C-alpha positions as CSV (number, residue, x, y, z in Angstrom):
1,M,78.5,108.0,122.5
2,T,78.1,107.4,118.9
3,V,77.3,103.8,117.8
4,W,79.6,102.8,115.0
5,P,78.0,101.4,111.8
6,S,78.1,97.6,111.0
7,A,78.7,96.2,107.7
8,T,75.0,95.5,107.3
9,D,74.5,99.3,108.0
10,Y,76.9,100.4,105.4
11,Q,75.5,98.1,102.8
12,A,71.9,99.5,103.3
13,A,73.2,103.0,103.0
14,L,75.1,102.3,99.9
15,Q,71.9,101.3,98.2
16,H,70.8,104.8,98.1
17,P,73.8,106.8,97.2
18,A,72.0,110.2,96.7
19,Q,71.0,110.2,100.3
20,A,74.4,108.6,101.7
21,F,77.1,110.8,100.3
22,R,78.0,114.3,100.6
23,D,80.0,114.4,97.4
24,P,77.8,115.1,94.3
25,L,79.9,112.9,92.2
26,L,79.3,109.9,94.6
27,Q,75.7,110.9,94.9
28,A,75.3,110.4,91.3
29,A,77.3,107.1,91.2
30,R,75.9,103.5,91.8
31,A,77.5,100.9,93.9
32,E,78.6,97.7,92.3
33,T,76.3,94.7,93.6
34,N,76.5,91.1,93.8
35,R,74.1,88.7,92.2
36,M,71.6,89.3,95.0
37,G,71.7,93.0,94.3
38,V,73.3,94.1,97.5
39,P,76.4,96.2,97.3
40,R,79.6,94.1,96.9
41,A,81.8,94.5,100.1
42,R,85.5,93.8,100.0
43,S,86.3,93.4,103.7
44,G,89.8,94.1,105.2
45,Q,91.1,94.3,108.9
46,F,90.3,97.9,109.4
47,A,87.9,98.9,106.6
48,I,85.4,97.8,103.9
49,V,85.7,98.8,100.3
50,Y,82.9,99.4,97.8
51,K,83.1,100.3,94.2
52,L,81.1,103.1,92.9
53,V,80.8,103.8,89.3
54,N,79.6,107.1,87.6
55,G,79.7,106.7,83.9
56,I,83.4,105.8,82.9
57,D,84.6,107.0,86.2
58,A,85.0,104.5,89.1
59,K,86.0,105.1,92.7
60,A,87.0,102.8,95.7
61,V,85.2,104.0,98.7
62,R,86.5,102.8,102.1
63,V,84.4,102.9,105.1
64,F,85.8,102.1,108.5
65,R,85.0,99.3,110.8
66,D,85.4,101.1,114.0
67,P,86.4,104.7,115.4
68,Q,90.0,105.6,115.8
69,A,90.6,109.1,117.4
70,D,93.5,110.2,115.3
71,R,92.6,108.8,112.0
72,Q,91.3,112.1,110.6
73,E,94.5,113.8,111.4
74,R,96.7,111.0,109.9
75,Y,94.8,111.0,106.6
76,R,94.8,114.7,106.6
77,A,98.7,114.7,107.0
78,V,99.1,112.1,104.4
79,S,96.8,113.9,101.8
80,D,98.6,117.1,102.4
81,H,102.0,115.7,102.0
82,V,101.3,113.5,99.0
83,G,99.2,116.1,97.4
84,Q,102.2,118.3,97.1
85,A,103.9,115.9,94.5
86,R,102.2,112.6,94.3
87,P,104.7,109.9,93.4
88,R,103.5,107.7,90.4
89,G,102.6,104.3,91.8
90,L,100.2,105.7,94.2
91,V,96.6,106.6,93.2
92,G,94.7,109.6,93.8
93,F,92.7,109.8,97.1
94,A,90.8,112.1,99.3
95,Y,89.7,111.7,103.1
96,D,86.2,113.3,104.0
97,P,85.7,112.9,107.9
98,Q,82.0,113.3,107.1
99,G,81.5,111.7,103.9
100,I,78.7,109.0,104.4
101,R,75.5,109.2,106.3
102,V,74.5,106.0,107.9
103,V,71.4,105.8,110.0
104,G,71.2,109.6,110.3
105,Q,74.8,110.1,111.5
106,W,77.9,111.2,109.4
107,Y,80.9,109.0,109.3
108,P,84.4,109.3,107.6
109,V,85.2,107.7,104.2
110,L,88.4,107.5,102.1
111,V,87.7,107.8,98.3
112,M,90.3,106.6,96.0
113,D,90.7,106.1,92.2
114,W,89.7,102.6,91.3
115,V,92.4,100.5,90.0
116,S,92.0,97.3,88.2
117,G,94.7,94.6,88.0
118,P,95.9,91.4,89.1
119,S,97.9,91.3,92.4
120,L,101.7,91.2,92.2
121,A,101.6,87.6,93.3
122,E,99.0,86.6,90.4
123,W,100.9,88.5,87.9
124,M,104.1,86.6,88.9
125,G,102.4,83.3,88.8
126,E,101.1,83.9,85.3
127,R,104.6,85.1,84.1
128,V,106.1,81.9,85.5
129,R,103.6,79.7,83.8
130,L,104.3,81.4,80.5
131,R,108.1,81.4,81.0
132,E,108.2,85.2,80.4
133,T,111.3,85.7,82.7
134,E,112.2,88.9,80.8
135,R,109.0,90.6,82.0
136,L,109.7,89.4,85.4
137,G,113.2,91.0,85.4
138,Q,111.8,94.2,84.1
139,M,109.3,94.3,86.8
140,S,112.2,94.1,89.3
141,H,113.6,97.3,87.7
142,R,110.2,99.1,88.0
143,W,109.8,98.1,91.7
144,A,113.1,99.4,92.7
145,R,112.3,102.7,90.9
146,L,108.9,102.9,92.5
147,V,110.3,102.4,96.0
148,A,113.0,105.0,95.2
149,E,110.2,107.5,94.1
150,L,108.5,106.9,97.4
151,Q,111.8,107.4,99.2
152,A,112.5,110.7,97.5
153,A,109.0,111.9,98.2
154,R,109.4,111.0,102.0
155,V,106.7,108.6,102.0
156,A,106.5,104.9,103.6
157,H,103.6,102.8,102.7
158,G,103.8,100.7,105.9
159,D,102.3,97.5,104.5
160,L,104.0,96.6,101.3
161,Q,102.8,93.1,100.3
162,H,101.4,91.3,97.2
163,D,97.7,92.2,97.7
164,N,98.6,95.9,98.0
165,V,100.6,96.0,94.9
166,L,98.5,95.7,91.7
167,V,100.0,95.3,88.3
168,V,98.5,97.9,85.6
169,R,100.0,97.7,82.2
170,D,103.1,95.9,83.5
171,A,103.7,98.8,86.2
172,P,103.3,98.2,89.9
173,V,100.7,100.5,91.6
174,L,100.2,100.6,95.3
175,V,96.8,100.5,97.1
176,D,95.7,100.4,100.9
177,Y,97.2,103.4,102.6
178,D,96.0,102.8,106.2
179,G,99.5,102.4,107.5
180,M,101.2,105.1,105.5
181,C,103.9,107.4,107.1
182,V,104.9,111.0,106.0
183,P,107.2,113.2,108.0
184,Q,104.5,114.6,110.3
185,L,103.5,111.2,111.4
186,V,106.9,109.9,112.4
187,G,107.0,108.6,116.0
188,L,103.4,107.8,116.1
189,E,102.1,104.4,117.1
190,A,101.6,102.2,114.0
191,L,98.0,101.4,113.3
192,E,99.0,98.2,111.5
193,H,102.4,96.3,111.1
194,G,102.2,94.6,107.8
195,K,101.9,91.1,106.6
196,P,104.4,88.9,108.6
197,A,105.7,87.1,105.4
198,Y,107.0,90.4,104.2
199,Q,108.1,92.0,107.7
200,H,111.1,91.7,109.8
201,P,110.1,89.8,113.0
202,R,110.6,92.9,115.2
203,R,108.4,95.1,113.0
204,R,105.7,95.1,115.8
205,E,108.1,96.9,118.2
206,E,108.5,99.9,115.6
207,R,106.7,103.1,115.7
208,L,105.9,105.0,112.4
209,S,108.9,105.9,110.5
210,L,110.1,106.5,107.1
211,T,112.3,103.5,107.1
212,V,109.4,100.8,108.0
213,D,109.4,99.8,104.2
214,H,112.9,98.6,104.0
215,F,112.6,95.1,104.8
216,A,109.4,94.5,102.8
217,A,110.8,96.4,99.7
218,W,114.0,94.0,99.8
219,A,111.8,91.1,100.2
220,I,109.6,91.9,97.1
221,L,112.7,92.7,95.0
222,L,114.5,89.8,95.9
223,G,111.5,87.4,95.2
224,L,111.1,89.1,91.6
225,R,114.7,89.2,90.7
226,A,115.3,85.7,91.9
227,V,112.4,84.1,90.2
228,A,113.2,85.8,87.0
229,D,116.6,84.2,87.1
230,D,115.2,80.8,88.2
231,P,111.5,80.2,87.9
232,S,111.8,77.0,89.6
233,L,112.0,78.9,92.9
234,W,108.3,79.8,92.3
235,E,107.4,76.3,91.5
236,A,109.1,74.9,94.6
237,F,108.1,77.5,97.0
238,V,104.9,78.8,96.0
239,S,102.9,76.5,93.7
240,A,103.9,73.2,95.2
241,T,103.3,74.6,99.0
242,G,100.2,76.7,98.3
243,N,102.0,79.8,99.7
244,E,100.1,82.9,98.5
245,N,103.0,85.4,99.0
246,V,106.0,86.3,96.7
247,L,108.2,83.5,97.8
248,F,108.7,84.1,101.5
249,T,106.7,83.0,104.4
250,E,106.7,84.2,108.1
251,A,108.6,80.9,108.9
252,D,111.5,81.7,106.6
253,H,112.3,85.1,108.7
254,L,111.6,83.5,112.1
255,D,113.9,80.3,111.5
256,P,116.1,81.2,108.6
257,E,118.6,78.4,109.6
258,R,116.1,75.8,108.7
259,S,114.6,77.6,105.6
260,A,115.3,75.8,102.4
261,L,114.4,79.1,100.4
262,W,117.2,81.0,102.2
263,Q,119.7,78.2,101.2
264,R,118.6,78.5,97.6
265,L,118.8,82.3,97.5
266,L,122.3,82.3,99.0
267,A,123.4,79.8,96.5
268,A,121.7,81.5,93.5
269,R,123.6,81.8,90.2
270,S,122.8,85.6,90.2
271,P,125.5,87.7,92.0
272,K,122.8,90.2,92.6
273,V,120.3,87.8,94.2
274,R,123.2,86.4,96.2
275,G,124.4,89.7,97.6
276,W,120.8,90.9,98.2
277,A,120.0,87.6,100.0
278,R,123.2,87.9,102.2
279,Q,122.3,91.4,103.2
280,L,118.7,90.7,104.1
281,R,119.5,87.1,105.9
282,A,122.1,89.0,107.9
283,C,119.5,90.9,109.9
284,L,117.4,87.8,110.7
285,P,115.8,86.7,112.9
286,D,116.4,88.8,116.0
287,Q,118.7,91.6,114.9
288,P,117.5,95.2,115.9
289,F,115.2,96.7,113.3
290,H,117.6,99.6,112.6
291,V,120.2,97.2,111.2
292,I,118.2,96.3,108.1
293,P,119.8,97.7,105.1
294,A,118.4,100.8,103.5
295,F,116.8,100.0,100.2
296,Q,119.3,101.0,97.8
297,P,119.7,98.2,95.4
298,E,121.5,100.2,92.6
299,T,120.0,97.8,90.0
300,E,120.3,100.6,87.3
301,P,121.3,104.3,87.3
302,A,118.5,106.7,88.1
303,L,116.4,107.2,84.9
304,P,113.7,109.7,83.9
305,Q,110.3,108.3,84.4
306,T,107.8,108.0,81.5
307,K,104.5,106.3,81.1
308,P,104.7,102.7,79.7
309,V,104.8,102.8,75.9
310,V,104.2,100.4,73.0
311,R,107.4,99.9,71.1
312,S,108.3,98.5,67.7
313,P,110.7,95.5,68.0
314,E,112.8,96.3,64.9
315,P,114.2,99.8,63.8
316,P,112.0,101.4,61.1
317,P,113.4,102.5,57.8
318,G,112.8,106.3,58.7
319,P,112.6,108.6,61.7
320,V,110.7,107.1,64.8
321,I,107.9,109.6,65.8
322,W,106.7,109.3,69.4
323,T,103.6,111.3,69.6
324,R,101.3,112.2,72.6
325,S,98.3,111.3,70.5
326,A,96.8,108.1,69.4
327,T,96.1,109.7,66.0
328,V,98.7,108.9,63.2
329,I,100.8,112.1,62.5
330,P,102.4,112.3,59.2
331,T,106.3,112.5,59.3
332,P,107.1,116.2,59.1
333,N,109.8,117.6,56.9
334,P,111.8,120.0,59.0
335,G,114.0,120.9,56.1
336,P,117.8,120.4,55.5
337,R,119.7,119.6,58.7
338,P,123.3,118.8,59.4
339,A,124.2,115.2,59.8
340,P,124.7,114.1,63.3
341,T,128.2,113.8,64.4
342,P,129.7,110.3,64.0
343,L,130.1,108.9,67.5
344,P,132.6,106.0,68.3
345,L,131.0,103.0,69.8
346,A,132.3,101.5,73.1
347,T,135.3,99.5,72.7
348,T,135.1,97.7,75.9
349,G,133.1,94.9,77.2
350,T,131.6,91.7,75.4
351,A,129.1,92.3,72.6
352,L,126.1,90.0,72.8
353,E,124.9,88.4,69.5
354,G,121.3,89.2,70.3
355,P,118.9,89.3,73.2
356,A,119.7,86.7,76.0
357,S,118.0,83.5,76.0
358,G,118.0,83.6,79.9
359,Y,117.8,86.5,82.6
360,P,120.2,87.9,83.3
361,P,123.0,87.1,80.7
362,A,126.1,85.5,82.5
363,G,128.2,88.3,84.1
364,G,126.2,91.4,83.2
365,E,122.8,93.2,82.8
366,D,119.8,92.1,80.8
367,F,119.9,93.6,77.3
368,G,116.3,93.8,76.9
369,A,115.6,95.7,80.2
370,I,118.6,98.2,79.5
371,F,117.3,98.9,76.1
372,D,113.5,99.3,77.2
373,E,114.4,101.3,80.4
374,V,117.3,103.0,79.5
375,V,117.2,103.9,75.6
376,I,113.3,104.3,75.5
377,D,113.0,106.3,78.6
378,T,116.1,108.5,77.9
379,V,116.2,109.1,74.3
380,F,112.4,109.0,73.2
381,P,110.7,111.1,75.9
382,P,108.7,114.0,74.1
383,V,110.2,117.3,74.3
384,G,107.8,119.6,76.3
385,D,104.3,118.8,75.2
386,G,105.2,117.5,71.8
387,N,107.0,114.8,69.9
388,T,110.7,113.7,69.4
389,V,112.1,112.6,66.2
390,L,115.0,110.3,66.5
391,E,117.1,109.6,63.5
392,A,117.1,105.8,62.5
393,S,120.7,106.1,62.1
394,L,121.1,106.5,65.8
395,F,119.0,103.4,66.6
396,E,121.6,100.8,65.9
397,P,124.5,102.5,67.8
398,L,122.2,102.8,70.9
399,R,121.3,99.0,70.6
400,A,125.0,98.0,70.3
401,A,125.9,100.2,73.4
402,C,123.3,98.5,75.4
403,R,124.4,95.0,74.2
404,L,128.0,95.4,75.9
405,V,128.5,93.8,79.2
406,P,128.7,95.9,81.1
407,P,126.7,98.6,78.9
408,D,128.7,101.6,77.8
409,W,126.8,104.3,79.7
410,D,128.9,107.0,78.2
411,A,128.3,106.0,74.7
412,I,124.6,105.8,75.5
413,H,124.5,109.2,77.1
414,N,126.4,110.8,74.2
415,L,124.1,109.2,71.6
416,A,121.1,110.3,73.5
417,T,122.0,113.9,73.3
418,Q,122.8,114.0,69.7
419,P,120.9,116.2,67.3
420,P,118.7,116.2,65.3
421,L,115.6,116.5,67.5
422,V,112.5,118.0,66.2
423,N,109.5,119.0,68.4
424,H,106.0,118.8,67.1
425,S,102.9,119.6,69.0
426,A,100.4,116.7,69.8
427,P,98.4,116.4,73.1
428,G,97.5,113.0,74.4
429,D,99.0,110.0,75.8
430,L,102.5,108.7,74.9
431,T,101.8,106.4,72.0
432,P,104.4,105.5,69.1
433,V,103.5,106.1,65.5
434,L,105.8,104.7,62.9
């Protein structure tokens, strides 16, 4: 019987990467160390994580505390499934059943791209401190879209909670895939059951399925949107109590009748927060797991996904050029073009005088989130591998359509498909050049 390595054994091996790893890239890397010069370990329930750096590239190397007979097959199934079309919000990873040599024996490793960023709870706390409620509201939209992408890819994370959600350039990124489920793993015993503050009380009775994330996804979305609407919730139920989670504690789920938080959420001023709270509260504390509502918040229509972009707050005097290069590209002269067909603006709804001072505006969606997530994502994505030029004359009508409560989606769609669009080749990241 093979003796499994201890944490000390792993640390000793990592001091000599060239001898420890099979992967040539890891052999040439160095482990991040503490002040004593010992590889810095980040310990979890099932694994220990080390950071290895090779030039500008960094990897998270997960080594395991104990053997699990079916771990290899689970990671291989997840890797095969996710590798076909990895949803954004998941990092690249590879499982090697014989990746590290410790005391003369080979053991498995999981190598993932290293992601740097605050946890979701840390990021939320800073936004509350700075009263950046609009960014909190935008994060709720991005969270809903991330979960929707996971569902479309038939992937369940298995342990959605604040420490497993890092915020990178205001976008949520998921880490720790030990409990992940893909179709090939449905029905197997779960290796972990998630953090209780984010899980239904009956989660421990459940085997792996593609629906195990529903409750946790709702809890996080509800926390984000509720705090965006009323930051005093964070101050009362997180800051003042030493709670490390996104609003909820395990006690809130086990005894919702006595939970002051549930009372506040059910009486929230936002209709969406009240509605979501009613749905989630109705399945507590001891309803069967299958009654948890499917995660379909419908916070906004399905939208094309793009990388985060930097935007100019005001319309420029000429065409706006969105290029895939950080290099400034001169405005092209495409020659004479017919003027765009005038479009009638929406005549229904109430026009807002400007961006709402609170989030969301009374009775409607948040203008800032709609303009960012709808107009930028729908109108400005580059054509093919090049750039899109948007006539400045369309900028104001688009903004006006977004300011209506509710937004005039038909007008937005019509404006978004208007000519003229000119394609220009320029490789690189999506970056605006004015």
